C-alpha positions in Angstrom: 10.1 43.8 -30.5 7.6 43.7 -28.1 7.7 46.2 -24.6 8.6 42.7 -22.7 11.5 42.4 -24.7 12.6 45.9 -24.6 12.7 46.5 -20.8 15.0 43.8 -20.6 18.0 44.2 -19.3 20.4 41.1 -20.1 23.7 40.8 -18.2 26.6 40.4 -20.0 30.0 39.2 -18.2 33.3 40.2 -20.1 36.4 37.8 -19.3 39.5 40.0 -20.6 43.0 40.2 -19.1 43.2 43.4 -20.8 41.6 46.4 -19.3 41.1 48.4 -21.9 38.9 46.2 -23.8 36.2 46.0 -20.9 35.9 50.2 -21.5 35.1 49.7 -25.2 32.5 47.0 -24.5 31.0 49.3 -22.1 31.0 52.6 -24.6 29.6 50.3 -26.6 26.9 48.8 -25.0 26.2 51.0 -22.0 26.7 54.3 -23.8 24.7 57.4 -22.1 22.4 59.4 -23.8 24.4 62.1 -22.9 27.7 60.8 -24.7 25.3 60.0 -27.3 24.5 63.3 -28.1 28.1 64.1 -28.5 28.9 61.5 -30.7 26.0 63.1 -33.1 27.4 67.2 -32.2 30.9 65.2 -33.7 29.7 63.7 -36.3 28.4 67.3 -37.6 31.5 69.1 -37.2 34.1 66.8 -38.7 31.2 65.7 -41.0 32.4 61.5 -40.1 28.4 60.1 -40.4 30.4 56.3 -39.3 28.0 55.9 -36.3 29.4 52.4 -35.2 33.3 53.8 -34.3 31.5 56.0 -31.8 29.4 53.6 -29.9 25.6 52.9 -30.2 23.2 53.6 -27.8 21.3 51.2 -25.8 18.0 53.4 -26.6 18.5 52.9 -30.2 19.5 49.4 -29.8 16.0 48.6 -27.9 17.4 46.8 -24.8 19.9 47.3 -22.8 22.5 45.7 -21.2 23.9 45.0 -17.3 28.1 44.7 -17.9 30.6 43.2 -15.4 34.3 42.8 -15.3 36.2 39.7 -14.8 40.1 40.4 -15.9 41.4 35.9 -15.4 39.7 33.3 -16.9 39.1 31.2 -13.5 37.8 34.4 -12.1 34.9 34.6 -14.3 34.0 31.2 -14.5 32.8 31.9 -10.2 31.0 34.8 -11.1 29.0 32.7 -13.4 28.9 30.4 -11.3 27.9 32.5 -8.5 25.4 34.3 -10.7 23.2 31.2 -11.4 23.2 30.1 -8.1 21.5 33.1 -7.2 19.0 33.0 -10.0 20.2 36.5 -11.7 22.5 34.1 -14.8 24.2 36.0 -17.0 22.3 35.6 -20.7 25.7 36.5 -22.6 29.9 36.3 -22.4 32.6 38.1 -24.5 35.5 35.2 -23.4 39.9 36.2 -24.7 41.9 33.8 -26.1 44.7 34.7 -24.3 45.1 35.8 -20.5 47.9 34.6 -19.1 48.6 33.4 -16.5 45.6 31.4 -15.7 42.9 29.5 -18.0 43.0 30.5 -21.5 40.2 31.1 -23.5 39.1 27.8 -24.4 39.7 26.0 -20.7 37.4 29.2 -19.5 34.6 28.7 -22.0 34.7 24.6 -20.9 33.8 25.3 -17.1 31.6 27.8 -17.9 29.6 25.5 -20.6 29.7 22.6 -17.6 27.5 24.8 -14.8 25.4 26.9 -17.3 23.8 25.8 -20.0 22.2 28.4 -21.3 24.5 30.6 -21.8 26.1 32.1 -25.0 29.8 33.2 -25.9 31.5 35.0 -28.2 35.1 34.8 -28.5 37.0 37.4 -28.8 40.6 37.2 -30.3 43.4 38.9 -32.5 45.6 35.5 -33.3 44.7 32.9 -35.1 46.0 30.4 -31.7 43.5 27.6 -32.6 41.5 26.8 -35.0 38.1 25.8 -34.9 38.3 22.3 -35.2 40.8 22.2 -32.2 37.9 24.6 -30.5 35.3 22.2 -30.9 37.3 19.3 -29.7 38.1 21.3 -26.8 34.4 22.6 -26.3 32.6 20.4 -28.3 30.1 21.6 -31.1 27.5 24.1 -29.4 25.3 26.6 -31.3 26.3 28.6 -28.0 29.3 29.5 -29.4 30.6 32.5 -31.5 34.1 33.9 -32.6 34.4 37.7 -33.0 37.8 38.7 -34.9 39.6 41.2 -32.7 39.7 44.7 -33.8 35.8 44.4 -33.6 33.2 46.4 -35.4 31.0 48.9 -32.8 27.7 47.8 -34.5 28.8 44.1 -34.7 29.3 44.0 -31.0 25.9 45.8 -30.5 24.1 42.9 -33.1 25.6 40.1 -31.4 24.6 41.7 -27.8 21.2 42.1 -28.5 21.1 38.7 -30.9 22.2 36.4 -28.6 21.2 38.2 -25.5 17.7 37.2 -27.0 18.4 34.0 -27.7 19.2 33.7 -24.1 16.6 34.5 -22.8 14.0 32.9 -25.4 15.9 29.6 -24.1 15.2 30.9 -20.8 11.7 30.9 -21.4 11.2 28.0 -23.3 13.1 26.0 -20.4 10.4 27.6 -17.7 7.2 26.5 -20.5 9.2 23.0 -20.9 9.4 21.8 -17.0 5.9 23.7 -16.6 4.9 21.0 -19.6 6.7 18.6 -17.6 5.3 19.2 -14.1 1.8 19.1 -15.5 2.2 16.0 -17.2 3.7 14.4 -14.4 0.4 15.6 -12.3 -2.1 14.2 -14.7 0.3 10.6 -15.1 0.0 11.2 -10.4 -4.1 12.0 -11.1 -4.5 8.8 -14.1 -2.7 6.3 -11.5 -4.6 7.2 -8.7 -7.9 7.0 -10.8 -6.7 3.6 -12.5 -5.3 2.3 -8.7 -8.7 3.3 -7.7 -10.5 2.0 -10.8 -8.6 -1.6 -10.1 -9.3 -1.4 -6.4 -12.9 -1.2 -7.2 -13.3 -4.0 -9.9 -11.3 -6.5 -7.5 -13.8 -5.4 -4.8 -16.9 -5.9 -6.9 -15.3 -9.2 -8.6 -14.9 -10.5 -4.3 -18.1 -9.6 -4.0 -19.4 -11.0 -6.4 -17.5 -14.3 -5.6 -18.9 -14.5 -2.0 -22.3 -13.7 -3.8 -21.9 -16.8 -5.7 -20.4 -18.6 -3.4 -23.3 -18.4 -0.9 -25.8 -19.2 -3.6 -24.1 -21.9 -4.4 -23.9 -23.2 -0.6 -27.2 -22.5 -0.3 -28.8 -24.5 -3.4 -26.2 -27.3 -1.8 -27.5 -26.8 1.6 -30.8 -27.1 0.0 -30.4 -30.2 -1.9 -28.9 -31.3 1.4 -31.6 -31.0 3.3 -33.7 -32.3 1.5 -32.1 -35.6 0.6 -31.1 -35.6 4.2 -34.9 -35.6 5.4 -35.3 -38.7 3.0 -32.0 -40.7 4.1 -33.0 -40.2 8.1 -36.1 -41.9 7.6 -34.4 -44.7 5.2 -31.9 -45.2 8.3 -34.8 -44.4 11.1 -36.1 -47.9 9.4 -32.7 -49.7 8.8 -31.9 -49.4 12.6 -35.6 -50.4 13.6 -35.0 -53.4 11.8 -31.7 -53.7 13.3 -32.3 -53.3 17.1 -35.6 -56.5 15.8 -33.6 -58.5 15.4 -30.1 -57.8 17.7 -33.2 -58.4 20.0 -34.8 -61.7 19.2 -34.2 -65.1 20.2 -32.3 -66.6 17.1 -29.2 -63.5 17.1 -29.1 -64.2 20.9 -28.2 -67.5 20.9 -25.7 -66.3 17.7 -22.6 -64.2 19.3 -21.1 -63.5 15.8 -24.7 -63.0 14.5 -24.9 -60.0 17.5 -21.6 -59.2 16.7 -22.3 -58.7 13.1 -25.2 -56.5 13.7 -23.9 -54.5 16.4 -22.0 -53.3 13.1 -24.4 -52.4 11.4 -26.2 -50.4 14.7 -22.7 -48.3 15.0 -23.1 -47.4 11.2 -26.4 -46.6 11.4 -25.5 -44.1 14.3 -22.3 -42.6 12.6 -25.2 -42.5 9.5 -27.2 -40.6 11.4 -24.9 -38.4 12.6 -23.8 -37.4 9.7 -27.4 -36.2 8.5 -27.6 -34.6 11.8 -24.6 -32.3 10.3 -26.1 -31.6 6.8 -29.0 -30.7 8.3 -27.8 -27.7 10.8 -25.2 -27.4 8.3 -28.6 -26.8 5.5 -30.3 -25.1 7.9 -30.9 -21.2 7.2 -33.7 -20.4 9.0 -32.8 -18.5 12.5 -34.2 -19.3 15.8 -35.5 -16.3 18.7 -32.1 -14.8 19.3 -31.8 -14.5 23.4 -28.8 -12.6 25.6 -25.8 -14.7 26.2 -23.0 -14.7 28.8 -20.0 -15.6 27.2 -17.9 -16.6 29.8 -20.5 -17.9 32.0 -22.0 -20.3 28.6 -18.3 -20.6 28.0 -17.4 -22.3 31.6 -19.9 -24.5 31.2 -18.8 -26.5 28.0 -15.3 -26.0 29.2 -16.6 -28.9 32.0 -18.0 -31.2 28.7 -15.2 -31.0 26.6 -12.5 -33.5 28.6 -15.1 -36.2 28.5 -16.2 -35.4 25.3 -12.1 -35.4 23.6 -10.6 -38.0 26.1 -8.0 -37.7 29.6 -5.4 -37.3 26.5 -5.9 -33.8 25.8 -6.0 -31.4 28.2 -8.4 -27.7 28.0 -6.8 -24.6 29.1 -9.3 -21.4 29.2 -8.7 -18.3 29.2 -11.4 -15.0 29.6 -10.9 -11.7 29.4 -12.8 -9.7 32.5 -15.9 -8.2 32.6 -19.8 -8.5 31.6 -19.2 -10.5 27.8 -22.5 -11.5 25.9 -23.7 -11.7 22.8 -27.2 -11.7 21.4 -27.4 -15.0 19.5 -29.2 -18.4 18.9 -29.5 -20.2 22.3 -26.8 -23.2 21.4 -24.5 -21.3 19.0 -22.0 -20.9 21.0 -22.3 -24.7 21.7 -22.2 -25.9 18.1 -19.1 -23.8 18.0 -17.0 -24.5 20.8 -18.1 -28.4 19.9 -16.6 -28.4 16.5 -14.1 -26.0 16.7 -12.5 -28.4 19.5 -13.5 -31.6 17.8 -11.3 -30.5 14.6 -8.2 -29.3 17.5 -8.7 -32.9 19.2 -8.6 -34.7 14.8 -5.3 -32.6 14.3 -4.4 -34.7 17.4 -4.6 -37.7 17.6 -1.8 -38.4 19.6 -3.2 -36.3 22.8 -1.7 -32.3 23.1 -3.1 -29.3 24.6 -5.9 -27.1 22.9 -6.3 -23.4 24.4 -9.1 -21.3 24.1 -9.2 -17.6 25.0 -12.1 -16.0 25.0 -11.3 -11.9 25.0 -11.9 -8.3 23.6 -10.5 -6.7 20.4 -10.2 -3.9 18.5 -12.0 -4.0 15.5 -9.1 -2.9 13.7 -7.3 -6.5 14.8 -9.5 -7.5 12.1 -8.4 -9.1 9.3 -8.5 -6.4 5.8 -10.0 -8.0 3.7 -12.9 -9.2 5.7 -15.9 -8.4 4.3 -17.7 -7.0 7.6 -21.2 -6.8 8.9 -22.7 -3.6 9.4 -23.1 -4.6 13.3 -19.7 -5.9 13.4 -18.1 -2.8 11.6 -19.7 -0.2 13.7 -18.2 -1.3 16.9 -14.8 -0.2 18.0 -14.3 -3.2 20.4 -15.8 -6.7 19.3 -15.9 -10.7 21.5 -12.7 -12.5 20.1 -13.0 -15.9 21.1 -9.3 -18.2 19.8 -9.4 -21.7 19.6 -5.7 -23.0 19.1 -3.8 -27.2 18.7 -0.5 -27.9 18.2 -1.5 -29.9 16.0 -0.5 -31.1 12.3 -1.7 -28.1 10.8 -2.9 -27.2 7.0 -0.6 -26.6 4.3 -0.7 -23.0 2.3 -2.3 -25.0 -1.1 -5.1 -25.8 0.8 -6.3 -23.2 3.8 -8.4 -21.1 1.3 -10.5 -24.4 1.3 -11.2 -25.2 4.8 -14.7 -24.0 4.9 -15.9 -24.9 1.8 -18.0 -27.9 2.3 -17.1 -31.3 2.0 -13.9 -30.5 2.0 -11.7 -32.3 4.5 -7.9 -33.3 5.0 -8.2 -36.0 7.3 -8.7 -39.4 6.0 -11.5 -41.3 3.9 -14.0 -42.2 6.8 -13.0 -40.2 9.1 -14.6 -36.9 8.2 -17.4 -35.3 6.6 -16.0 -31.7 6.2 -18.7 -30.2 7.8 -17.2 -28.9 10.6 -15.5 -25.8 10.1 -17.8 -25.4 7.6 -21.5 -25.3 9.7 -19.3 -23.1 12.4 -18.5 -20.4 9.6 -22.0 -20.2 8.2 -23.3 -20.0 11.9 -20.8 -16.8 12.7 -21.9 -15.2 9.6 -25.6 -15.9 11.0 -24.8 -14.1 13.9 -23.0 -10.9 11.9 -19.5 -12.1 12.4 -16.5 -13.2 10.5 -13.6 -16.0 10.9 -10.1 -16.2 10.1 -8.1 -19.6 10.1 -4.4 -18.7 11.1 -2.1 -22.4 10.2 1.3 -23.8 9.6 1.9 -27.2 8.6 3.0 -28.9 11.8 3.0 -26.1 13.6 -0.7 -26.1 14.6 -4.0 -24.1 13.9 -5.5 -20.9 15.4 -8.9 -19.8 14.7 -10.6 -17.1 14.8 -14.2 -16.1 15.4 -15.1 -12.0 15.9 -18.3 -11.2 16.8 -20.6 -8.1 17.5 -20.8 -7.7 21.9 -24.4 -6.7 22.9 -24.4 -2.7 23.7 -24.6 -3.2 27.1 -21.7 -5.1 28.0 -19.2 -2.8 25.5 -19.2 -0.4 28.5 -18.9 -2.6 31.4 -15.3 -4.3 31.1 -13.6 -4.7 34.1 -10.2 -3.3 35.1 -8.3 -6.8 35.9 -6.7 -9.5 35.4 -8.4 -12.1 33.0 -9.8 -15.7 34.2 -7.6 -18.6 33.7 -8.6 -22.0 34.0 -6.5 -24.6 33.0 -7.0 -29.0 33.6 -7.8 -29.5 37.0 -9.9 -31.4 38.7 -13.8 -30.8 39.0 -14.1 -29.2 42.3 -12.0 -26.4 41.3 -13.9 -25.5 38.5 -16.5 -25.6 39.8 -15.0 -23.0 42.0 -13.7 -20.6 39.4 -17.1 -21.2 37.9 -18.5 -19.7 41.0 -16.0 -16.7 41.1 -17.3 -16.3 37.3 -20.8 -16.0 38.8 -19.6 -14.0 41.5 -18.2 -11.5 39.4 -21.6 -11.2 37.5 -20.1 -13.1 34.6 
C-alpha cells in the first residue's frame, strides 16, 4: 500500500435507527491505540485469541476512517448530498434495511445512488425482508452494492470498509483522469479545428489570388490581342470612311437623295465602329501616363456640367460633394473616363429617363468590402475617397452581377452595348490603386462604388461643414455653385 493510500482518511456514513449499531461501527473502525492495548491485555489474561470480537486497530488496517451518523434514511440522504456538494463526498455508506417511521433501506439507497455516482453501499440487515432480485429491481444492478448480515463479524466489517473505501478512491482518481483526458482531447480538438480553419482560409485566399492572377493574365492577353486587332481595324475604318465621304460629296450622289441616305447610314455605322474601336483601345492600354494631383470637387462639377447635354433632358443628375479639400493622384482624364462611363451605364439602365445620383464623400477604409484584395495604398489609409453613382433602373440579377466587370459582358440587347464600359472603369480604378464595388437589385436599380486613396495633403484638411448639393437647376445656378466650390479651395 502506498504512502498516499495509508495517509488517506476515508469518510464513512452509518445510516441506522439503532444507536448501538453506530457504537459498534465506531469501536471496530475508529478504535484508539489505548483501546487496542486494553484489548491485547484482555486476550492475555483470559486466553481469548480472537481479536475479531474485540475490534481492529486503524493502525493495523493501514488506513483511517472518519465516521458520520444518521438515524433515518432521509437524514442520511441529505448528509450524502451536502457532502457531495461540499466536495467532501463519503466513500462508503452502511445502511440498515428497517428504519421506521421514515424511508426504508432500499428507498434510501435508491435516492443516494441518484446523487452520488461513486459511493459504495453495504446493506446491513438481520432479516430476509427482500430477495436479491427485489433489491436489484428497486435500485438496479450495481457493482457498488453489497449485503452484510447481522450480527456481523468485526474483521468482515474492517475488510469491507478498507476495500470499498479504496475502491471509491480509485474510482474518483479514474474519474479525474478521465476528466483531464477529456479536457485535453477537447483542447487538442479545438486547436485542430482552429488550425484547419486557418488552413482552409489560407487555401481560399490562395485560390482567390490565383484566380485574380489568372483573370489578370487573361485580361492582359485579351487586351493585347484586342489592341492589335483594333489598330488594324481602325485603319480599315478610316479607309471606308474616307471613300464614303468622297462618294457622298460627288455630284452623282448629291442628285440622288435615296443613295445619299444610304451612304449616311454607312457613315454612321463607321462612326459607331470607330467609337467601339476606341473603347477597345482604351481598355487594352496598360501603360500609365504621368499622374497629377486632381482636385476632385472641381473636376466633378465640370463633368456634371456636361452630363445633361450628353445624356439628355429626361435625366436629372444630382450631385452631392463632401466639404473640404479632396484630391487624388491620377491621370488627367481619369475621373472623366470613370464618371462618363458610369453615368452612361446608368442612363442605359433607364431608357425612359430618371434620376442619377452622384455622391463624392470621405469614408473609413473599414467600409471597403472584406473580400476585396486591397492595394497597399488603399489599405494603409484610415480614410479613403468614395464616389457613388446610383440609378433607379432595371438592376442586375444575382446570377449575372459577378460577371459585370468581365470584358465584353453586357446585359443590354444585342447591338446596344460593347460590354467594355464597366470593365474599362475597373481597369482604370485598379491602375489608380483603388477598387470598385457593384451593388444591384433586379428591378430596383444599381449603385456603383469606387474607392480611391486620397492624396496625402487632403487627408488632414477636411472641413466640418455640410456637404454641397448641386441639383438639376439652371446653368447660372450651376456656375454659382462652381464658384462657391472654388472659393472654398476645392
